[in-house]
Each structure stands twice: as structure tokens, then as C-alpha cells.
All heavy atoms as a GROMACS GRO file, in nm:
protein
  560
    1MET      N    1  -1.885   1.629   4.784
    1MET     CA    2  -1.880   1.579   4.648
    1MET      C    3  -1.965   1.667   4.558
    1MET      O    4  -2.073   1.709   4.596
    1MET     CB    5  -1.935   1.436   4.641
    1MET     CG    6  -1.849   1.332   4.707
    1MET     SD    7  -1.916   1.166   4.684
    1MET     CE    8  -1.823   1.116   4.543
    2THR      N    9  -1.916   1.688   4.442
    2THR     CA   10  -1.993   1.766   4.345
    2THR      C   11  -2.085   1.674   4.265
    2THR      O   12  -2.070   1.552   4.267
    2THR     CB   13  -1.898   1.840   4.248
    2THR    OG1   14  -1.830   1.743   4.169
    2THR    CG2   15  -1.798   1.926   4.324
    3ASN      N   16  -2.177   1.738   4.194
    3ASN     CA   17  -2.270   1.660   4.112
    3ASN      C   18  -2.197   1.584   4.003
    3ASN      O   19  -2.234   1.472   3.968
    3ASN     CB   20  -2.376   1.752   4.049
    3ASN     CG   21  -2.479   1.796   4.151
    3ASN    OD1   22  -2.498   1.731   4.252
    3ASN    ND2   23  -2.545   1.907   4.123
    4GLU      N   24  -2.091   1.644   3.950
    4GLU     CA   25  -2.014   1.577   3.844
    4GLU      C   26  -1.944   1.452   3.898
    4GLU      O   27  -1.942   1.348   3.833
    4GLU     CB   28  -1.912   1.673   3.784
    4GLU     CG   29  -1.838   1.615   3.665
    4GLU     CD   30  -1.747   1.716   3.600
    4GLU    OE1   31  -1.783   1.834   3.593
    4GLU    OE2   32  -1.640   1.673   3.556
    5GLU      N   33  -1.891   1.461   4.018
    5GLU     CA   34  -1.826   1.344   4.078
    5GLU      C   35  -1.928   1.232   4.105
    5GLU      O   36  -1.899   1.114   4.084
    5GLU     CB   37  -1.757   1.384   4.209
    5GLU     CG   38  -1.636   1.472   4.190
    5GLU     CD   39  -1.580   1.524   4.321
    5GLU    OE1   40  -1.656   1.537   4.418
    5GLU    OE2   41  -1.460   1.550   4.326
    6ILE      N   42  -2.046   1.271   4.146
    6ILE     CA   43  -2.151   1.171   4.171
    6ILE      C   44  -2.189   1.103   4.039
    6ILE      O   45  -2.203   0.981   4.034
    6ILE     CB   46  -2.274   1.237   4.237
    6ILE    CG1   47  -2.239   1.281   4.379
    6ILE    CG2   48  -2.394   1.142   4.239
    6ILE    CD1   49  -2.347   1.362   4.448
    7ARG      N   50  -2.202   1.182   3.931
    7ARG     CA   51  -2.234   1.122   3.801
    7ARG      C   52  -2.124   1.027   3.754
    7ARG      O   53  -2.152   0.921   3.700
    7ARG     CB   54  -2.256   1.232   3.697
    7ARG     CG   55  -2.396   1.287   3.702
    7ARG     CD   56  -2.425   1.379   3.584
    7ARG     NE   57  -2.482   1.500   3.639
    7ARG     CZ   58  -2.422   1.620   3.643
    7ARG    NH1   59  -2.305   1.638   3.590
    7ARG    NH2   60  -2.482   1.722   3.699
    8GLN      N   61  -1.999   1.066   3.776
    8GLN     CA   62  -1.888   0.979   3.738
    8GLN      C   63  -1.892   0.848   3.817
    8GLN      O   64  -1.872   0.740   3.761
    8GLN     CB   65  -1.753   1.048   3.762
    8GLN     CG   66  -1.723   1.157   3.662
    8GLN     CD   67  -1.594   1.230   3.697
    8GLN    OE1   68  -1.541   1.217   3.808
    8GLN    NE2   69  -1.544   1.308   3.603
    9LEU      N   70  -1.920   0.857   3.945
    9LEU     CA   71  -1.932   0.735   4.027
    9LEU      C   72  -2.047   0.648   3.978
    9LEU      O   73  -2.035   0.525   3.970
    9LEU     CB   74  -1.953   0.771   4.174
    9LEU     CG   75  -1.828   0.811   4.252
    9LEU    CD1   76  -1.868   0.856   4.391
    9LEU    CD2   77  -1.731   0.697   4.259
   10GLN      N   78  -2.159   0.711   3.943
   10GLN     CA   79  -2.272   0.633   3.893
   10GLN      C   80  -2.237   0.563   3.763
   10GLN      O   81  -2.277   0.449   3.741
   10GLN     CB   82  -2.394   0.723   3.874
   10GLN     CG   83  -2.457   0.766   4.005
   10GLN     CD   84  -2.569   0.867   3.985
   10GLN    OE1   85  -2.577   0.935   3.883
   10GLN    NE2   86  -2.655   0.880   4.086
   11ASP      N   87  -2.162   0.630   3.676
   11ASP     CA   88  -2.119   0.566   3.551
   11ASP      C   89  -2.024   0.450   3.578
   11ASP      O   90  -2.033   0.346   3.514
   11ASP     CB   91  -2.051   0.668   3.460
   11ASP     CG   92  -2.148   0.771   3.405
   11ASP    OD1   93  -2.270   0.744   3.405
   11ASP    OD2   94  -2.101   0.879   3.364
   12ILE      N   95  -1.937   0.467   3.674
   12ILE     CA   96  -1.840   0.362   3.706
   12ILE      C   97  -1.910   0.241   3.767
   12ILE      O   98  -1.878   0.126   3.736
   12ILE     CB   99  -1.731   0.415   3.804
   12ILE    CG1  100  -1.644   0.519   3.734
   12ILE    CG2  101  -1.646   0.302   3.858
   12ILE    CD1  102  -1.551   0.594   3.827
   13LEU      N  103  -2.008   0.266   3.853
   13LEU     CA  104  -2.077   0.156   3.922
   13LEU      C  105  -2.171   0.079   3.830
   13LEU      O  106  -2.223  -0.024   3.868
   13LEU     CB  107  -2.153   0.210   4.043
   13LEU     CG  108  -2.063   0.266   4.153
   13LEU    CD1  109  -2.148   0.324   4.266
   13LEU    CD2  110  -1.970   0.161   4.207
   14ASP      N  111  -2.188   0.128   3.708
   14ASP     CA  112  -2.247   0.046   3.602
   14ASP      C  113  -2.392   0.007   3.625
   14ASP      O  114  -2.438  -0.092   3.570
   14ASP     CB  115  -2.158  -0.078   3.586
   14ASP     CG  116  -2.191  -0.160   3.466
   14ASP    OD1  117  -2.216  -0.105   3.358
   14ASP    OD2  118  -2.192  -0.284   3.481
   15GLY      N  119  -2.467   0.077   3.707
   15GLY     CA  120  -2.607   0.045   3.725
   15GLY      C  121  -2.636  -0.076   3.811
   15GLY      O  122  -2.751  -0.112   3.832
   16ARG      N  123  -2.534  -0.143   3.858
   16ARG     CA  124  -2.557  -0.260   3.945
   16ARG      C  125  -2.592  -0.218   4.086
   16ARG      O  126  -2.650  -0.295   4.161
   16ARG     CB  127  -2.434  -0.351   3.948
   16ARG     CG  128  -2.416  -0.428   3.820
   16ARG     CD  129  -2.295  -0.513   3.830
   16ARG     NE  130  -2.180  -0.428   3.798
   16ARG     CZ  131  -2.058  -0.472   3.785
   16ARG    NH1  132  -2.030  -0.598   3.804
   16ARG    NH2  133  -1.960  -0.390   3.755
   17TYR      N  134  -2.554  -0.100   4.120
   17TYR     CA  135  -2.580  -0.050   4.255
   17TYR      C  136  -2.680   0.064   4.245
   17TYR      O  137  -2.677   0.143   4.151
   17TYR     CB  138  -2.450  -0.001   4.320
   17TYR     CG  139  -2.344  -0.106   4.322
   17TYR    CD1  140  -2.244  -0.111   4.226
   17TYR    CD2  141  -2.346  -0.204   4.420
   17TYR    CE1  142  -2.147  -0.209   4.228
   17TYR    CE2  143  -2.249  -0.304   4.423
   17TYR     CZ  144  -2.150  -0.305   4.327
   17TYR     OH  145  -2.055  -0.403   4.328
   18VAL      N  146  -2.771   0.072   4.342
   18VAL     CA  147  -2.869   0.180   4.342
   18VAL      C  148  -2.861   0.256   4.473
   18VAL      O  149  -2.811   0.205   4.573
   18VAL     CB  150  -3.012   0.126   4.322
   18VAL    CG1  151  -3.029   0.065   4.185
   18VAL    CG2  152  -3.048   0.026   4.428
   19ARG      N  153  -2.912   0.376   4.467
   19ARG     CA  154  -2.916   0.456   4.589
   19ARG      C  155  -3.026   0.403   4.681
   19ARG      O  156  -3.117   0.332   4.638
   19ARG     CB  157  -2.942   0.602   4.554
   19ARG     CG  158  -2.823   0.665   4.482
   19ARG     CD  159  -2.852   0.806   4.446
   19ARG     NE  160  -2.953   0.802   4.339
   19ARG     CZ  161  -3.003   0.908   4.283
   19ARG    NH1  162  -2.967   1.027   4.322
   19ARG    NH2  163  -3.092   0.898   4.187
   20LYS      N  164  -3.016   0.439   4.806
   20LYS     CA  165  -3.108   0.388   4.907
   20LYS      C  166  -3.253   0.423   4.874
   20LYS      O  167  -3.341   0.338   4.883
   20LYS     CB  168  -3.068   0.443   5.043
   20LYS     CG  169  -3.144   0.384   5.158
   20LYS     CD  170  -3.089   0.436   5.289
   20LYS     CE  171  -3.165   0.379   5.405
   20LYS     NZ  172  -3.112   0.424   5.533
   21LYS      N  173  -3.280   0.546   4.835
   21LYS     CA  174  -3.418   0.584   4.807
   21LYS      C  175  -3.470   0.517   4.681
   21LYS      O  176  -3.588   0.483   4.672
   21LYS     CB  177  -3.436   0.735   4.803
   21LYS     CG  178  -3.389   0.805   4.680
   21LYS     CD  179  -3.421   0.954   4.688
   21LYS     CE  180  -3.345   1.025   4.577
   21LYS     NZ  181  -3.360   1.167   4.583
   22ASP      N  182  -3.383   0.493   4.581
   22ASP     CA  183  -3.426   0.420   4.461
   22ASP      C  184  -3.458   0.275   4.497
   22ASP      O  185  -3.555   0.218   4.446
   22ASP     CB  186  -3.316   0.423   4.354
   22ASP     CG  187  -3.294   0.562   4.298
   22ASP    OD1  188  -3.388   0.645   4.302
   22ASP    OD2  189  -3.182   0.589   4.249
   23CYS      N  190  -3.380   0.217   4.585
   23CYS     CA  191  -3.406   0.081   4.630
   23CYS      C  192  -3.537   0.075   4.707
   23CYS      O  193  -3.616  -0.018   4.689
   23CYS     CB  194  -3.291   0.031   4.717
   23CYS     SG  195  -3.310  -0.138   4.772
   24ALA      N  196  -3.562   0.174   4.790
   24ALA     CA  197  -3.686   0.178   4.869
   24ALA      C  198  -3.807   0.186   4.776
   24ALA      O  199  -3.909   0.121   4.800
   24ALA     CB  200  -3.684   0.296   4.966
   25ARG      N  201  -3.796   0.265   4.668
   25ARG     CA  202  -3.906   0.274   4.572
   25ARG      C  203  -3.932   0.139   4.506
   25ARG      O  204  -4.046   0.096   4.490
   25ARG     CB  205  -3.874   0.378   4.464
   25ARG     CG  206  -3.901   0.518   4.508
   25ARG     CD  207  -3.892   0.614   4.390
   25ARG     NE  208  -3.824   0.732   4.437
   25ARG     CZ  209  -3.724   0.793   4.377
   25ARG    NH1  210  -3.678   0.749   4.263
   25ARG    NH2  211  -3.670   0.900   4.428
   26ALA      N  212  -3.823   0.072   4.467
   26ALA     CA  213  -3.838  -0.060   4.403
   26ALA      C  214  -3.900  -0.160   4.499
   26ALA      O  215  -3.986  -0.241   4.460
   26ALA     CB  216  -3.702  -0.109   4.355
   27VAL      N  217  -3.859  -0.155   4.625
   27VAL     CA  218  -3.915  -0.247   4.725
   27VAL      C  219  -4.063  -0.217   4.746
   27VAL      O  220  -4.146  -0.310   4.756
   27VAL     CB  221  -3.837  -0.236   4.858
   27VAL    CG1  222  -3.910  -0.306   4.970
   27VAL    CG2  223  -3.697  -0.292   4.842
   28ASP      N  224  -4.100  -0.090   4.750
   28ASP     CA  225  -4.241  -0.053   4.767
   28ASP      C  226  -4.326  -0.104   4.651
   28ASP      O  227  -4.436  -0.157   4.672
   28ASP     CB  228  -4.257   0.099   4.780
   28ASP     CG  229  -4.204   0.152   4.911
   28ASP    OD1  230  -4.188   0.073   5.006
   28ASP    OD2  231  -4.178   0.275   4.920
   29LYS      N  232  -4.275  -0.091   4.528
   29LYS     CA  233  -4.348  -0.141   4.411
   29LYS      C  234  -4.363  -0.293   4.419
   29LYS      O  235  -4.469  -0.347   4.389
   29LYS     CB  236  -4.276  -0.104   4.283
   29LYS     CG  237  -4.289   0.042   4.246
   29LYS     CD  238  -4.217   0.071   4.116
   29LYS     CE  239  -4.222   0.218   4.081
   29LYS     NZ  240  -4.149   0.246   3.956
   30THR      N  241  -4.257  -0.360   4.460
   30THR     CA  242  -4.262  -0.506   4.471
   30THR      C  243  -4.361  -0.549   4.578
   30THR      O  244  -4.440  -0.642   4.556
   30THR     CB  245  -4.122  -0.561   4.504
   30THR    OG1  246  -4.030  -0.520   4.402
   30THR    CG2  247  -4.124  -0.712   4.512
   31GLU      N  248  -4.362  -0.482   4.691
   31GLU     CA  249  -4.456  -0.515   4.799
   31GLU      C  250  -4.600  -0.490   4.754
   31GLU      O  251  -4.689  -0.569   4.786
   31GLU     CB  252  -4.424  -0.434   4.924
   31GLU     CG  253  -4.300  -0.482   4.996
   31GLU     CD  254  -4.264  -0.398   5.118
   31GLU    OE1  255  -4.330  -0.294   5.141
   31GLU    OE2  256  -4.171  -0.436   5.188
   32GLU      N  257  -4.622  -0.384   4.680
   32GLU     CA  258  -4.756  -0.354   4.629
   32GLU      C  259  -4.802  -0.465   4.534
   32GLU      O  260  -4.916  -0.511   4.541
   32GLU     CB  261  -4.756  -0.220   4.556
   32GLU     CG  262  -4.891  -0.176   4.505
   32GLU     CD  263  -4.883  -0.040   4.437
   32GLU    OE1  264  -4.813   0.048   4.489
   32GLU    OE2  265  -4.948  -0.026   4.332
   33HIS      N  266  -4.712  -0.509   4.448
   33HIS     CA  267  -4.744  -0.617   4.355
   33HIS      C  268  -4.775  -0.747   4.431
   33HIS      O  269  -4.869  -0.819   4.398
   33HIS     CB  270  -4.630  -0.637   4.257
   33HIS     CG  271  -4.658  -0.737   4.150
   33HIS    ND1  272  -4.751  -0.716   4.052
   33HIS    CD2  273  -4.606  -0.859   4.128
   33HIS    CE1  274  -4.755  -0.822   3.974
   33HIS    NE2  275  -4.667  -0.910   4.017
   34ILE      N  276  -4.696  -0.776   4.532
   34ILE     CA  277  -4.718  -0.896   4.613
   34ILE      C  278  -4.853  -0.890   4.683
   34ILE      O  279  -4.927  -0.989   4.688
   34ILE     CB  280  -4.603  -0.916   4.715
   34ILE    CG1  281  -4.476  -0.958   4.641
   34ILE    CG2  282  -4.640  -1.019   4.820
   34ILE    CD1  283  -4.351  -0.961   4.728
   35ASN      N  284  -4.889  -0.775   4.735
   35ASN     CA  285  -5.020  -0.759   4.801
   35ASN      C  286  -5.135  -0.780   4.702
   35ASN      O  287  -5.236  -0.842   4.736
   35ASN     CB  288  -5.031  -0.622   4.867
   35ASN     CG  289  -4.946  -0.613   4.992
   35ASN    OD1  290  -4.917  -0.713   5.056
   35ASN    ND2  291  -4.905  -0.492   5.026
   36GLU      N  292  -5.119  -0.729   4.579
   36GLU     CA  293  -5.221  -0.752   4.477
   36GLU      C  294  -5.234  -0.901   4.447
   36GLU      O  295  -5.345  -0.952   4.430
   36GLU     CB  296  -5.186  -0.676   4.349
   36GLU     CG  297  -5.201  -0.526   4.361
   36GLU     CD  298  -5.152  -0.452   4.238
   36GLU    OE1  299  -5.116  -0.518   4.137
   36GLU    OE2  300  -5.149  -0.329   4.242
   37LEU      N  301  -5.121  -0.970   4.440
   37LEU     CA  302  -5.125  -1.114   4.414
   37LEU      C  303  -5.192  -1.190   4.528
   37LEU      O  304  -5.266  -1.285   4.505
   37LEU     CB  305  -4.983  -1.168   4.391
   37LEU     CG  306  -4.917  -1.126   4.260
   37LEU    CD1  307  -4.772  -1.174   4.258
   37LEU    CD2  308  -4.992  -1.180   4.141
   38ARG      N  309  -5.166  -1.147   4.652
   38ARG     CA  310  -5.230  -1.212   4.767
   38ARG      C  311  -5.382  -1.198   4.760
   38ARG      O  312  -5.455  -1.293   4.786
   38ARG     CB  313  -5.179  -1.151   4.897
   38ARG     CG  314  -5.043  -1.197   4.936
   38ARG     CD  315  -5.004  -1.142   5.071
   38ARG     NE  316  -4.869  -1.189   5.104
   38ARG     CZ  317  -4.781  -1.119   5.170
   38ARG    NH1  318  -4.812  -0.999   5.214
   38ARG    NH2  319  -4.661  -1.168   5.194
   39VAL      N  320  -5.430  -1.080   4.724
   39VAL     CA  321  -5.574  -1.057   4.712
   39VAL      C  322  -5.630  -1.147   4.602
   39VAL      O  323  -5.735  -1.211   4.618
   39VAL     CB  324  -5.604  -0.909   4.683
   39VAL    CG1  325  -5.749  -0.888   4.643
   39VAL    CG2  326  -5.568  -0.823   4.804
   40PHE      N  327  -5.560  -1.154   4.489
   40PHE     CA  328  -5.603  -1.236   4.377
   40PHE      C  329  -5.610  -1.383   4.416
   40PHE      O  330  -5.708  -1.452   4.385
   40PHE     CB  331  -5.508  -1.215   4.259
   40PHE     CG  332  -5.549  -1.284   4.134
   40PHE    CD1  333  -5.663  -1.246   4.066
   40PHE    CD2  334  -5.473  -1.388   4.083
   40PHE    CE1  335  -5.701  -1.311   3.950
   40PHE    CE2  336  -5.510  -1.453   3.967
   40PHE     CZ  337  -5.625  -1.414   3.900
   41VAL      N  338  -5.508  -1.432   4.485
   41VAL     CA  339  -5.506  -1.573   4.528
   41VAL      C  340  -5.618  -1.600   4.627
   41VAL      O  341  -5.681  -1.707   4.623
   41VAL     CB  342  -5.368  -1.609   4.587
   41VAL    CG1  343  -5.371  -1.741   4.658
   41VAL    CG2  344  -5.262  -1.611   4.478
   42THR      N  345  -5.646  -1.507   4.716
   42THR     CA  346  -5.755  -1.523   4.811
   42THR      C  347  -5.889  -1.533   4.740
   42THR      O  348  -5.973  -1.617   4.774
   42THR     CB  349  -5.756  -1.406   4.911
   42THR    OG1  350  -5.630  -1.399   4.976
   42THR    CG2  351  -5.866  -1.421   5.013
   43LYS      N  352  -5.910  -1.449   4.639
   43LYS     CA  353  -6.034  -1.454   4.561
   43LYS      C  354  -6.046  -1.589   4.490
   43LYS      O  355  -6.155  -1.648   4.487
   43LYS     CB  356  -6.038  -1.341   4.459
   43LYS     CG  357  -6.062  -1.205   4.519
   43LYS     CD  358  -6.064  -1.098   4.412
   43LYS     CE  359  -6.086  -0.961   4.469
   43LYS     NZ  360  -6.085  -0.857   4.364
   44ILE      N  361  -5.938  -1.636   4.432
   44ILE     CA  362  -5.940  -1.765   4.363
   44ILE      C  363  -5.972  -1.877   4.462
   44ILE      O  364  -6.050  -1.968   4.432
   44ILE     CB  365  -5.806  -1.792   4.292
   44ILE    CG1  366  -5.791  -1.700   4.172
   44ILE    CG2  367  -5.796  -1.937   4.247
   44ILE    CD1  368  -5.656  -1.708   4.103
   45GLY      N  369  -5.913  -1.873   4.580
   45GLY     CA  370  -5.941  -1.974   4.683
   45GLY      C  371  -6.087  -1.976   4.722
   45GLY      O  372  -6.147  -2.083   4.738
   46THR      N  373  -6.146  -1.858   4.736
   46THR     CA  374  -6.287  -1.850   4.772
   46THR      C  375  -6.375  -1.909   4.662
   46THR      O  376  -6.467  -1.988   4.690
   46THR     CB  377  -6.327  -1.704   4.798
   46THR    OG1  378  -6.245  -1.651   4.902
   46THR    CG2  379  -6.472  -1.691   4.837
   47LYS      N  380  -6.345  -1.874   4.539
   47LYS     CA  381  -6.423  -1.928   4.427
   47LYS      C  382  -6.407  -2.079   4.418
   47LYS      O  383  -6.504  -2.150   4.389
   47LYS     CB  384  -6.378  -1.862   4.296
   47LYS     CG  385  -6.421  -1.718   4.285
   47LYS     CD  386  -6.370  -1.656   4.157
   47LYS     CE  387  -6.406  -1.508   4.151
   47LYS     NZ  388  -6.356  -1.445   4.028
   48LEU      N  389  -6.287  -2.127   4.444
   48LEU     CA  390  -6.262  -2.271   4.440
   48LEU      C  391  -6.343  -2.343   4.547
   48LEU      O  392  -6.399  -2.450   4.522
   48LEU     CB  393  -6.113  -2.300   4.457
   48LEU     CG  394  -6.069  -2.445   4.449
   48LEU    CD1  395  -6.103  -2.504   4.313
   48LEU    CD2  396  -5.920  -2.456   4.474
   49ASN      N  397  -6.352  -2.286   4.666
   49ASN     CA  398  -6.432  -2.347   4.772
   49ASN      C  399  -6.580  -2.351   4.734
   49ASN      O  400  -6.648  -2.450   4.761
   49ASN     CB  401  -6.415  -2.270   4.903
   49ASN     CG  402  -6.281  -2.295   4.967
   49ASN    OD1  403  -6.217  -2.396   4.940
   49ASN    ND2  404  -6.238  -2.203   5.051
   50ILE      N  405  -6.629  -2.246   4.672
   50ILE     CA  406  -6.769  -2.243   4.629
   50ILE      C  407  -6.794  -2.350   4.524
   50ILE      O  408  -6.891  -2.426   4.531
   50ILE     CB  409  -6.806  -2.103   4.576
   50ILE    CG1  410  -6.806  -2.001   4.691
   50ILE    CG2  411  -6.942  -2.104   4.505
   50ILE    CD1  412  -6.817  -1.857   4.647
   51ILE      N  413  -6.706  -2.358   4.425
   51ILE     CA  414  -6.721  -2.459   4.320
   51ILE      C  415  -6.713  -2.599   4.377
   51ILE      O  416  -6.790  -2.688   4.338
   51ILE     CB  417  -6.615  -2.437   4.210
   51ILE    CG1  418  -6.645  -2.308   4.134
   51ILE    CG2  419  -6.609  -2.556   4.114
   51ILE    CD1  420  -6.537  -2.265   4.038
   52THR      N  421  -6.621  -2.622   4.471
   52THR     CA  422  -6.609  -2.753   4.534
   52THR      C  423  -6.737  -2.790   4.607
   52THR      O  424  -6.784  -2.905   4.600
   52THR     CB  425  -6.490  -2.755   4.633
   52THR    OG1  426  -6.371  -2.720   4.562
   52THR    CG2  427  -6.473  -2.890   4.697
   53GLY      N  428  -6.797  -2.696   4.676
   53GLY     CA  429  -6.924  -2.721   4.746
   53GLY      C  430  -7.036  -2.756   4.650
   53GLY      O  431  -7.112  -2.850   4.673
   54ILE      N  432  -7.045  -2.682   4.542
   54ILE     CA  433  -7.150  -2.709   4.442
   54ILE      C  434  -7.130  -2.847   4.380
   54ILE      O  435  -7.225  -2.926   4.369
   54ILE     CB  436  -7.151  -2.600   4.334
   54ILE    CG1  437  -7.199  -2.467   4.394
   54ILE    CG2  438  -7.238  -2.639   4.215
   54ILE    CD1  439  -7.179  -2.347   4.303
   55LEU      N  440  -7.008  -2.878   4.340
   55LEU     CA  441  -6.980  -3.008   4.279
   55LEU      C  442  -7.001  -3.122   4.379
   55LEU      O  443  -7.046  -3.230   4.342
   55LEU     CB  444  -6.839  -3.013   4.223
   55LEU     CG  445  -6.815  -2.926   4.099
   55LEU    CD1  446  -6.668  -2.933   4.058
   55LEU    CD2  447  -6.904  -2.967   3.984
   56GLY      N  448  -6.971  -3.098   4.506
   56GLY     CA  449  -6.997  -3.200   4.609
   56GLY      C  450  -7.145  -3.228   4.624
   56GLY      O  451  -7.186  -3.344   4.637
   57ALA      N  452  -7.225  -3.123   4.621
   57ALA     CA  453  -7.370  -3.141   4.632
   57ALA      C  454  -7.425  -3.216   4.511
   57ALA      O  455  -7.507  -3.308   4.525
   57ALA     CB  456  -7.439  -3.005   4.644
   58ILE      N  457  -7.377  -3.182   4.393
   58ILE     CA  458  -7.420  -3.252   4.272
   58ILE      C  459  -7.376  -3.398   4.277
   58ILE      O  460  -7.454  -3.489   4.245
   58ILE     CB  461  -7.365  -3.182   4.146
   58ILE    CG1  462  -7.430  -3.045   4.129
   58ILE    CG2  463  -7.386  -3.268   4.022
   58ILE    CD1  464  -7.366  -2.959   4.022
   59GLY      N  465  -7.252  -3.421   4.317
   59GLY     CA  466  -7.201  -3.558   4.326
   59GLY      C  467  -7.278  -3.641   4.426
   59GLY      O  468  -7.306  -3.760   4.402
   60THR      N  469  -7.314  -3.583   4.538
   60THR     CA  470  -7.392  -3.655   4.640
   60THR      C  471  -7.530  -3.694   4.585
   60THR      O  472  -7.575  -3.806   4.605
   60THR     CB  473  -7.408  -3.568   4.766
   60THR    OG1  474  -7.279  -3.533   4.814
   60THR    CG2  475  -7.486  -3.641   4.873
   61ALA      N  476  -7.594  -3.602   4.515
   61ALA     CA  477  -7.725  -3.630   4.457
   61ALA      C  478  -7.716  -3.741   4.352
   61ALA      O  479  -7.799  -3.832   4.349
   61ALA     CB  480  -7.784  -3.504   4.396
   62VAL      N  481  -7.614  -3.735   4.268
   62VAL     CA  482  -7.596  -3.838   4.165
   62VAL      C  483  -7.566  -3.972   4.229
   62VAL      O  484  -7.621  -4.075   4.189
   62VAL     CB  485  -7.485  -3.797   4.066
   62VAL    CG1  486  -7.446  -3.913   3.974
   62VAL    CG2  487  -7.527  -3.676   3.983
   63LEU      N  488  -7.481  -3.974   4.329
   63LEU     CA  489  -7.448  -4.099   4.398
   63LEU      C  490  -7.572  -4.159   4.464
   63LEU      O  491  -7.594  -4.280   4.457
   63LEU     CB  492  -7.338  -4.075   4.502
   63LEU     CG  493  -7.289  -4.198   4.579
   63LEU    CD1  494  -7.226  -4.298   4.483
   63LEU    CD2  495  -7.192  -4.157   4.686
   64ALA      N  496  -7.652  -4.074   4.528
   64ALA     CA  497  -7.774  -4.123   4.591
   64ALA      C  498  -7.869  -4.182   4.487
   64ALA      O  499  -7.930  -4.288   4.510
   64ALA     CB  500  -7.843  -4.010   4.666
   65ALA      N  501  -7.880  -4.119   4.371
   65ALA     CA  502  -7.967  -4.171   4.266
   65ALA      C  503  -7.916  -4.304   4.213
   65ALA      O  504  -7.994  -4.398   4.190
   65ALA     CB  505  -7.978  -4.069   4.152
   66VAL      N  506  -7.786  -4.316   4.195
   66VAL     CA  507  -7.726  -4.441   4.146
   66VAL      C  508  -7.747  -4.553   4.247
   66VAL      O  509  -7.784  -4.665   4.211
   66VAL     CB  510  -7.577  -4.421   4.114
   66VAL    CG1  511  -7.508  -4.555   4.089
   66VAL    CG2  512  -7.559  -4.330   3.994
   67VAL      N  513  -7.724  -4.523   4.374
   67VAL     CA  514  -7.743  -4.625   4.479
   67VAL      C  515  -7.890  -4.668   4.483
   67VAL      O  516  -7.921  -4.788   4.496
   67VAL     CB  517  -7.696  -4.573   4.616
   67VAL    CG1  518  -7.739  -4.664   4.728
   67VAL    CG2  519  -7.544  -4.556   4.615
   68LYS      N  520  -7.982  -4.574   4.472
   68LYS     CA  521  -8.125  -4.607   4.475
   68LYS      C  522  -8.162  -4.697   4.356
   68LYS      O  523  -8.239  -4.791   4.370
   68LYS     CB  524  -8.208  -4.480   4.473
   68LYS     CG  525  -8.356  -4.508   4.483
   68LYS     CD  526  -8.437  -4.380   4.489
   68LYS     CE  527  -8.584  -4.419   4.500
   68LYS     NZ  528  -8.669  -4.303   4.498
   69ILE      N  529  -8.106  -4.666   4.239
   69ILE     CA  530  -8.134  -4.748   4.120
   69ILE      C  531  -8.078  -4.888   4.137
   69ILE      O  532  -8.146  -4.986   4.106
   69ILE     CB  533  -8.077  -4.681   3.993
   69ILE    CG1  534  -8.156  -4.555   3.961
   69ILE    CG2  535  -8.080  -4.775   3.875
   69ILE    CD1  536  -8.095  -4.469   3.852
   70ILE      N  537  -7.956  -4.899   4.189
   70ILE     CA  538  -7.892  -5.031   4.205
   70ILE      C  539  -7.960  -5.113   4.314
   70ILE      O  540  -7.991  -5.229   4.295
   70ILE     CB  541  -7.741  -5.013   4.235
   70ILE    CG1  542  -7.670  -4.957   4.113
   70ILE    CG2  543  -7.680  -5.146   4.273
   70ILE    CD1  544  -7.524  -4.924   4.137
   71ILE      N  545  -7.981  -5.053   4.429
   71ILE     CA  546  -8.036  -5.127   4.544
   71ILE      C  547  -8.189  -5.128   4.540
   71ILE      O  548  -8.251  -5.232   4.559
   71ILE     CB  549  -7.983  -5.066   4.675
   71ILE    CG1  550  -7.833  -5.085   4.685
   71ILE    CG2  551  -8.052  -5.130   4.795
   71ILE    CD1  552  -7.770  -5.020   4.804
   72GLY      N  553  -8.248  -5.014   4.521
   72GLY     CA  554  -8.394  -5.005   4.534
   72GLY      C  555  -8.468  -5.033   4.406
   72GLY      O  556  -8.588  -5.053   4.408
   73GLY      N  557  -8.398  -5.032   4.298
   73GLY     CA  558  -8.441  -5.050   4.165
   73GLY      C  559  -8.572  -5.091   4.128
   73GLY      O  560  -8.653  -5.098   4.056
   0.00000   0.00000   0.00000
């Protein structure tokens, strides 16, 4: 096939179809983006666990103070 025939086929196929190496590039970009999102979600999960621990400690202290006031008053 000549280059002109390949261009004609590409025009006919209307951009809905891609070559294998173009598809591989798109897949690589998508996988890279997914990996970045996984790292971001992991960081958010870690921060959420830290915040939950801090709020739990504060809540326990407040609950203990309230119970002491009600019962030990």
C-alpha cells in the first residue's frame, strides 16, 4: 500500500478507528492517569484515618468529661 492509499483509508474510516500504536499510547496515558488517581486516593484515605483518630480521641475526652459531670458532679 502506498502512503496515499493509507491516507484515503484513514479519511474513509472517519477517525473512529485508530492504529495499534496510537491505541497503545492512549492506553498508556489512561493507565498513568489511573495510577495517579490511585496514589491520590491512598493519600486521602491516610489523611482520613488520621483525622478520624484525632476526632475519636477528642470525642472520648468530651464524653468522659460529660459522664463525670453527670455522675460525679
